[in-house]
C-alpha positions as CSV (number, residue, x, y, z in Angstrom):
1,M,11.5,-19.6,-6.8
2,P,8.4,-20.1,-8.8
3,I,4.9,-19.7,-7.3
4,P,3.7,-23.1,-6.1
5,S,0.9,-24.9,-7.9
6,A,-2.6,-24.7,-6.5
7,A,-2.2,-28.2,-5.0
8,K,0.8,-27.0,-2.9
9,R,-0.5,-23.6,-1.8
10,A,-2.5,-25.1,1.1
11,A,0.6,-26.7,2.5
12,V,2.4,-23.4,2.4
13,I,0.0,-22.0,5.0
14,V,1.0,-24.8,7.4
15,A,4.7,-24.2,6.9
16,L,4.4,-20.4,7.4
17,A,2.3,-20.9,10.5
18,L,5.5,-22.5,12.1
19,C,7.6,-19.6,11.0
20,A,5.8,-16.3,10.7
21,S,8.7,-14.7,8.7
22,P,11.5,-16.2,6.6
23,L,13.7,-13.9,8.7
24,A,12.6,-15.3,12.1
25,A,15.4,-17.8,12.6
26,G,18.1,-16.4,14.9
27,G,16.3,-13.2,15.8
28,D,17.9,-9.9,16.2
29,A,19.3,-10.3,19.7
30,D,22.7,-8.8,18.6
31,L,21.1,-5.5,17.4
32,P,20.2,-2.5,19.4
33,E,16.6,-2.2,20.6
34,G,14.3,-1.1,17.8
35,F,16.5,-2.3,14.9
36,V,15.5,-5.3,12.7
37,R,17.5,-7.2,10.2
38,G,16.3,-7.7,6.6
39,D,17.9,-6.9,3.3
40,V,19.5,-4.1,5.4
41,V,19.3,-3.3,9.1
42,S,16.5,-0.8,9.6
43,Y,15.0,1.0,12.6
44,S,11.6,-0.4,12.2
45,Y,9.0,-2.9,13.3
46,V,9.2,-5.2,10.2
47,P,12.1,-6.0,8.0
48,I,12.7,-4.8,4.5
49,H,12.5,-8.1,2.6
50,T,11.1,-9.4,-0.7
51,Y,8.0,-11.4,0.2
52,R,7.2,-13.4,-2.8
53,P,3.5,-14.5,-3.1
54,D,4.1,-17.9,-1.6
55,E,6.1,-16.4,1.3
56,A,3.5,-13.7,2.1
57,I,0.6,-16.1,2.8
58,G,-0.4,-15.4,6.4
59,V,1.7,-12.3,6.9
60,L,1.0,-8.7,5.9
61,P,4.1,-6.6,6.9
62,Y,3.6,-3.2,5.3
63,L,0.7,-1.0,6.4
64,W,0.6,2.6,5.5
65,E,-1.7,5.5,4.5
66,Y,-2.1,7.0,1.1
67,Y,-2.4,10.8,0.6
68,L,-0.8,11.4,3.9
69,M,1.2,14.6,3.2
70,K,-0.4,18.1,3.1
71,W,0.8,20.3,0.2
72,D,-0.7,22.5,-2.5
73,G,2.1,23.1,-5.0
74,K,1.7,26.9,-4.5
75,H,3.7,27.3,-1.4
76,P,7.0,25.8,0.0
77,L,6.4,22.4,1.7
78,T,7.8,23.9,4.9
79,R,4.6,25.9,5.2
80,Y,2.9,22.6,6.1
81,H,5.7,21.2,8.3
82,A,3.8,21.2,11.6
83,E,0.7,19.6,10.0
84,N,2.8,16.9,8.3
85,L,4.6,16.1,11.5
86,R,1.2,15.8,13.2
87,R,0.0,13.4,10.4
88,I,3.1,11.3,10.6
89,D,2.7,11.0,14.3
90,I,-0.9,10.0,14.0
91,A,-0.3,7.4,11.3
92,S,2.7,6.0,13.2
93,Q,0.3,4.8,15.9
94,W,-0.8,2.0,13.5
95,S,1.4,1.9,10.5
96,T,4.7,0.2,9.7
97,A,5.5,2.6,6.9
98,I,4.9,6.2,5.9
99,M,4.4,7.5,2.3
100,L,6.0,10.8,1.3
101,Y,5.8,12.5,-2.0
102,A,9.0,13.7,-3.8
103,R,7.0,15.7,-6.3
104,Y,9.3,18.8,-6.5
105,D,13.1,18.8,-6.2
106,E,12.9,22.0,-4.0
107,W,11.2,19.9,-1.4
108,H,14.5,18.1,-0.9
109,D,15.5,19.4,2.5
110,E,12.0,19.4,4.0
111,L,11.5,15.8,2.9
112,I,14.6,14.8,4.8
113,N,13.2,16.5,7.9
114,L,10.0,14.5,7.5
115,M,12.0,11.4,7.0
116,L,13.7,12.1,10.3
117,R,10.4,12.1,12.0
118,C,9.4,8.9,10.3
119,Y,12.7,7.3,11.5
120,R,12.1,8.4,15.1
121,N,8.7,6.6,14.9
122,R,10.3,3.4,13.5
123,Q,8.5,3.9,10.3
124,L,9.8,2.5,7.0
125,I,9.5,5.1,4.2
126,I,7.9,4.9,0.8
127,M,8.6,7.7,-1.6
128,A,6.4,8.7,-4.6
129,D,8.4,9.9,-7.6
130,Y,6.5,9.0,-10.7
131,W,8.0,7.9,-14.0
132,P,8.6,9.8,-16.3
133,G,8.5,12.4,-13.5
134,K,6.0,15.1,-12.5
135,D,7.2,18.7,-12.5
136,V,10.8,17.9,-13.6
137,E,12.9,19.5,-16.3
138,P,12.1,18.1,-19.8
139,G,14.6,15.4,-20.7
140,A,15.7,14.9,-17.1
141,P,16.3,11.2,-16.1
142,P,13.4,9.7,-14.2
143,Y,13.4,9.4,-10.4
144,Q,15.8,12.3,-10.0
145,N,14.0,13.9,-7.0
146,L,14.5,10.6,-5.1
147,A,18.0,10.2,-6.4
148,H,19.0,13.6,-5.2
149,I,17.7,12.9,-1.7
150,L,19.4,9.5,-1.5
151,T,22.7,10.9,-2.8
152,T,22.6,13.7,-0.2
153,L,22.0,11.1,2.5
154,W,24.8,8.9,1.2
155,E,27.2,11.8,1.2
156,G,26.3,12.3,4.9
157,R,26.1,8.6,5.7
158,D,28.3,8.8,8.7
159,R,27.0,12.0,10.2
160,E,23.7,12.9,11.9
161,F,21.0,14.9,10.2
162,V,19.0,16.8,12.7
163,S,15.5,18.2,12.2
164,P,14.3,21.5,13.7
165,E,12.5,19.4,16.4
166,G,15.7,17.5,17.3
167,D,14.8,14.2,15.5
168,R,18.1,12.7,14.3
169,A,19.6,9.9,12.3
170,T,22.6,9.3,10.2
171,G,22.3,9.4,6.4
172,L,22.9,5.7,6.2
173,Q,20.2,5.0,8.8
174,L,17.7,7.0,6.8
175,I,18.6,5.2,3.6
176,N,18.2,1.9,5.3
177,N,14.6,2.9,6.3
178,V,13.5,3.5,2.7
179,L,11.4,0.6,1.6
180,A,10.2,1.6,-1.9
181,C,9.2,4.2,-4.4
182,K,5.8,4.5,-6.0
183,C,6.5,5.0,-9.7
184,G,3.0,5.3,-11.1
185,D,-0.4,3.8,-11.4
186,E,-3.2,2.7,-13.7
187,G,-1.4,3.3,-16.9
188,E,-0.3,-0.3,-17.4
189,A,-2.7,-1.1,-20.3
190,G,-1.4,1.9,-22.3
191,L,2.2,1.2,-21.4
192,R,1.9,-2.4,-22.4
193,T,4.4,-5.0,-21.2
194,E,7.4,-3.2,-22.8
195,G,6.5,0.2,-21.2
196,L,6.1,-1.3,-17.7
197,A,9.4,-3.2,-18.1
198,R,11.0,0.2,-18.9
199,I,9.7,1.7,-15.7
200,Y,11.2,-1.0,-13.6
201,A,14.5,-1.1,-15.6
202,E,15.0,2.6,-15.4
203,F,14.3,2.5,-11.6
204,D,17.0,-0.1,-11.3
205,Q,19.4,2.0,-13.4
206,Q,18.8,5.3,-11.6
207,I,18.3,4.0,-8.0
208,R,18.8,0.3,-7.2
209,L,22.0,-0.3,-9.2
210,R,23.5,3.2,-8.7
211,E,27.1,2.9,-7.7
212,L,28.6,5.3,-5.2
213,D,32.1,4.9,-3.8
214,G,32.2,1.3,-5.1
215,E,28.9,0.3,-3.4
216,R,25.2,0.0,-4.3
217,P,23.7,1.5,-1.2
218,F,20.1,1.7,-2.5
219,S,19.7,-1.9,-3.8
220,H,17.1,-2.7,-1.2
221,I,14.7,-0.1,-2.4
222,K,11.9,-1.5,-4.6
223,A,9.9,0.1,-7.4
224,W,6.1,-0.1,-6.8
225,Y,3.6,0.3,-9.7
226,N,-0.2,0.2,-9.2
227,M,-2.8,-1.0,-11.7
228,I,-6.4,-1.3,-12.3
229,G,-8.0,-4.6,-11.3
230,Y,-8.4,-7.7,-13.4
231,A,-12.2,-7.4,-14.0
232,A,-11.9,-4.2,-16.1
233,L,-14.8,-3.3,-18.3
234,Y,-12.7,-3.6,-21.5
235,Y,-10.8,-6.8,-22.3
236,D,-7.6,-4.9,-23.2
237,G,-7.9,-2.6,-20.2
238,A,-6.2,-4.7,-17.6
239,Y,-3.4,-7.2,-16.9
240,A,-3.4,-10.9,-18.1
241,A,-3.6,-13.8,-15.8
242,S,-3.0,-16.4,-18.5
243,Q,-1.6,-16.6,-22.0
244,E,-5.2,-17.0,-23.2
245,D,-5.9,-13.5,-21.8
246,V,-3.1,-12.2,-24.0
247,D,-4.0,-14.1,-27.2
248,L,-7.8,-13.8,-27.1
249,Y,-8.5,-10.6,-25.3
250,G,-5.4,-8.4,-25.7
251,R,-4.7,-8.3,-22.0
252,V,-1.3,-7.0,-20.9
253,K,1.3,-9.4,-19.6
254,L,3.5,-8.2,-16.7
255,P,7.2,-8.0,-17.5
256,A,9.7,-10.4,-15.9
257,N,11.4,-7.6,-14.0
258,T,8.2,-6.6,-12.1
259,Q,9.0,-5.6,-8.5
260,C,6.2,-4.4,-6.3
261,V,2.9,-4.4,-8.1
262,G,-0.7,-4.2,-7.0
263,V,-4.2,-3.0,-7.6
264,D,-6.6,-0.5,-6.0
265,V,-10.2,-1.7,-6.5
266,Y,-12.5,-0.1,-4.0
267,H,-15.6,-1.4,-2.3
268,Y,-17.7,1.8,-2.3
269,W,-20.7,2.1,-0.1
270,G,-23.4,4.3,-1.6
271,L,-27.1,4.8,-2.0
272,D,-27.2,2.7,-5.2
273,W,-24.6,0.1,-4.1
274,S,-25.5,-1.1,-0.6
275,P,-28.7,-2.2,1.0
276,F,-28.4,0.2,4.0
277,D,-26.5,3.1,5.4
278,P,-23.6,1.9,7.5
279,A,-24.0,4.9,9.7
280,D,-27.3,3.6,10.9
281,L,-26.3,2.0,14.2
282,S,-29.6,0.2,14.5
283,I,-28.3,-2.1,11.8
284,P,-26.4,-5.0,13.4
285,R,-22.7,-4.6,12.7
286,D,-22.5,-8.3,11.8
287,R,-24.9,-7.5,8.9
288,V,-22.5,-4.8,7.8
289,R,-19.6,-7.2,8.0
290,A,-21.5,-9.8,6.0
291,H,-22.1,-7.4,3.2
292,S,-18.4,-6.5,3.2
293,D,-17.4,-10.2,3.3
294,E,-19.4,-10.9,0.1
295,W,-17.5,-8.3,-1.8
296,Q,-14.2,-9.6,-0.5
297,R,-15.3,-13.1,-1.6
298,L,-15.3,-11.9,-5.1
299,R,-12.2,-9.6,-5.2
300,T,-9.6,-10.4,-2.6
301,R,-10.2,-13.8,-1.0
302,Y,-7.4,-16.4,-1.2
303,Y,-8.6,-19.9,-2.1
304,P,-6.0,-22.4,-0.9
305,E,-7.3,-25.0,-3.2
306,G,-6.7,-22.7,-6.1
307,L,-8.9,-20.6,-8.4
308,K,-8.7,-20.3,-12.1
309,V,-9.6,-16.8,-13.2
310,R,-10.8,-15.9,-16.6
311,V,-12.2,-12.9,-18.5
312,G,-16.0,-12.6,-18.3
313,K,-18.4,-11.3,-21.0
314,N,-18.8,-8.0,-19.3
315,S,-17.8,-7.0,-15.8
316,S,-21.2,-5.4,-15.2
317,D,-23.1,-8.7,-16.1
318,P,-24.4,-10.2,-12.8
319,A,-23.8,-13.7,-14.4
320,T,-20.1,-13.1,-14.0
321,W,-20.2,-12.0,-10.3
322,E,-18.2,-14.9,-9.2
323,P,-14.6,-15.1,-8.0
324,E,-13.3,-16.7,-11.2
325,Y,-14.1,-13.5,-13.1
326,W,-13.3,-10.9,-10.4
327,N,-10.6,-12.2,-8.0
328,D,-7.5,-10.0,-8.1
329,T,-5.7,-12.1,-5.6
330,H,-5.5,-15.2,-7.8
331,A,-5.4,-13.1,-11.0
332,L,-2.3,-11.3,-9.9
333,M,-0.6,-14.4,-8.5
334,D,-1.2,-16.0,-11.9
335,A,0.0,-12.9,-13.7
336,I,3.3,-13.0,-11.8
337,E,3.7,-16.6,-12.5
338,L,3.0,-16.0,-16.2
339,A,5.6,-13.3,-16.3
340,G,8.2,-15.4,-14.5
341,A,8.6,-12.4,-12.2
342,E,10.3,-14.3,-9.3
343,G,11.1,-11.1,-7.3
344,A,7.6,-9.6,-7.4
345,M,5.6,-8.6,-4.4
346,M,1.9,-7.9,-4.2
347,W,0.6,-4.7,-2.6
348,Y,-3.0,-3.5,-2.4
349,I,-4.7,-0.2,-1.9
350,G,-7.9,-0.7,0.1
351,V,-10.7,1.9,0.4
352,C,-11.2,3.7,3.7
353,G,-13.4,6.6,2.7
354,Q,-15.7,8.3,0.2
355,I,-15.9,10.7,-2.6
356,V,-17.8,13.8,-1.5
357,G,-20.2,15.1,-4.2
358,A,-20.3,11.8,-6.1
359,D,-23.4,10.8,-8.1
360,P,-24.8,8.6,-6.7
361,P,-23.6,9.7,-3.2
362,T,-21.3,7.5,-1.3
363,Y,-21.1,6.8,2.4
364,T,-18.0,6.7,4.4
365,T,-16.6,3.2,4.4
366,P,-17.6,1.3,7.5
367,I,-15.0,-0.1,9.8
368,E,-16.2,-3.6,9.0
369,T,-15.2,-3.2,5.4
370,M,-11.7,-2.2,6.4
371,Q,-11.5,-5.2,8.7
372,A,-12.7,-7.5,5.9
373,Y,-10.0,-6.1,3.6
374,Y,-7.3,-6.7,6.2
375,D,-8.4,-10.2,7.1
376,E,-8.6,-11.4,3.5
377,L,-5.4,-9.8,2.4
378,K,-3.5,-11.1,5.4
379,A,-4.7,-14.7,4.6
380,G,-3.4,-14.5,1.1
381,P,-0.3,-13.5,-0.8
382,W,-0.3,-9.7,-0.3
383,A,2.7,-8.2,1.4
384,G,1.5,-4.6,1.5
385,L,-1.8,-2.7,2.3
386,S,-2.2,1.0,1.9
387,W,-5.4,2.8,2.9
388,W,-7.0,5.2,0.5
389,V,-7.4,8.0,1.5
390,F,-5.9,9.6,4.6
391,G,-5.7,13.4,4.3
392,G,-6.6,14.1,0.7
393,G,-9.1,16.8,1.5
394,G,-11.1,18.4,-1.3
395,A,-13.5,15.9,-2.8
396,M,-12.2,13.0,-0.7
397,Q,-12.7,12.0,2.9
398,G,-10.8,9.3,4.7
399,G,-8.7,8.4,7.7
400,L,-7.9,11.9,9.0
401,D,-11.5,12.8,8.9
402,Y,-12.3,9.8,11.1
403,Y,-9.5,10.8,13.5
404,D,-10.3,14.5,13.6
405,R,-14.1,13.9,13.8
406,T,-14.7,15.9,10.6
407,L,-16.6,13.3,8.5
408,L,-19.5,14.4,6.4
409,H,-22.6,12.3,5.6
410,S,-23.7,12.2,1.9
411,T,-27.4,12.1,1.1
412,R,-29.5,12.5,-2.1
413,E,-30.4,16.0,-1.0
414,H,-26.8,16.8,0.0
415,P,-24.3,14.7,-2.0
416,E,-21.6,17.1,-0.9
417,G,-22.2,15.9,2.7
418,V,-23.6,17.3,5.9
419,P,-21.9,16.9,9.3
420,Y,-22.6,13.8,11.4
421,C,-24.0,14.3,14.9
422,E,-21.4,14.4,17.7
423,E,-22.4,10.9,18.8
424,M,-21.8,9.4,15.4
425,L,-18.5,11.3,15.0
426,D,-17.3,9.9,18.3
427,Y,-18.4,6.4,17.3
428,W,-16.5,6.6,13.9
429,H,-13.4,8.0,15.6
430,D,-13.2,5.4,18.4
431,A,-14.0,2.5,16.1
432,Y,-11.5,3.7,13.5
433,V,-8.6,4.0,16.0
434,E,-9.5,0.7,17.7
435,F,-9.4,-1.1,14.3
436,K,-6.2,0.5,13.2
437,R,-4.4,-0.1,16.4
438,G,-5.7,-3.7,16.4
439,I,-4.2,-4.5,13.0
440,F,-0.9,-2.8,14.0
441,E,-0.7,-5.0,17.1
442,D,-1.5,-8.1,15.0
443,V,1.4,-7.3,12.6
444,V,4.0,-6.0,15.1
445,Y,3.3,-8.2,18.2
446,G,1.7,-11.1,16.4
447,Q,3.1,-11.8,13.0
448,F,6.4,-10.2,13.9
449,G,6.4,-10.7,17.6
450,H,9.8,-12.4,17.4
451,L,11.3,-9.0,16.5
452,N,9.2,-6.8,18.8
453,P,8.9,-7.6,22.5
454,R,5.6,-6.3,23.7
455,P,6.1,-3.2,26.0
456,E,5.5,-3.9,29.6
């Protein structure tokens, strides 16, 4: 089904308001508690389903954290088992999916144990297994780490896998909770259209179309590739929203076989980029939100009347600071339509932290910026929202630092950050948890309330 014209997009909002999900009709009364029906029956809050841009207006099913797992590449992943369970349990309070990294094949058994914890918490699972593959044998087919896990689960599809903690699920149940695989990011301009088409095609060959025992048990799993935004500094450094972008500026056209695709353009707060420190609680919070809303007006806002995007002279030129030059929502919608990628879904990575030691220093993202991200993305055609970064550590701070009260405050004198006072750490923690639980409730008991009776 093609994306509707700008004149029809406003009408889609009305239609979707009457039916929050294309899977709403009939409900899941015949399923055991906690299971929902989509492309497969999963144990989750939201269904696995292809939400095309016109279907996703007004719903935002997939919420998860980036950089969730703890690992270092020098030790077995089991060394961090307890910490990774803790992180999964924390994020499961407000997520509908958990992202795990199939970076090394020797992590195979431990990843299955982590998948079992995700399943217990009704979390869909997104794997990361990059094409052409990190840390794999030269010449090995792509996505083999994921393929090995899925094959093991298929071989045990009728028996229960049990973790050391007693979390349990059959192999088929775990397979049916796998939503997607992250296949790479930000290399699209260098890959060009043909290279990106190959990424999706090889994922189909190795995963989605893999036949086992006369079946294709992984056909519901999507490939996800993430790109730089439309308003790149160089004309040939980003994707094309129109044929003119291709012909005049060398922009990259998406391939027709695009599956999940998205961008990660961050609204950084810093000494040179914002008019005030968001940690100054004497600043009215509506002023913080207004500053966030102005950024979202440019980058993520959905305009029901339509918006024609085009390449500006230079992205750093203030004369181009208008949505028609910067808006990724409409640019990506147009790019999908240009490609004829009828099965494509739009996913976004929104900022939720800071880079420690940056020059100029950055502040931790205020809660109001995260709320503005969510509100704008939900209103538009995006089906997935990942928060960058959760537990990255090192030079990055994000969600886990909010939760654990370990945030640092960057200043000119100390760009590496100094500890906030206890009062401020408590404020950030409480505001962060309240926001995250609030959007979870909006998705689970609001947008998908027909699938999830609210607990008494």
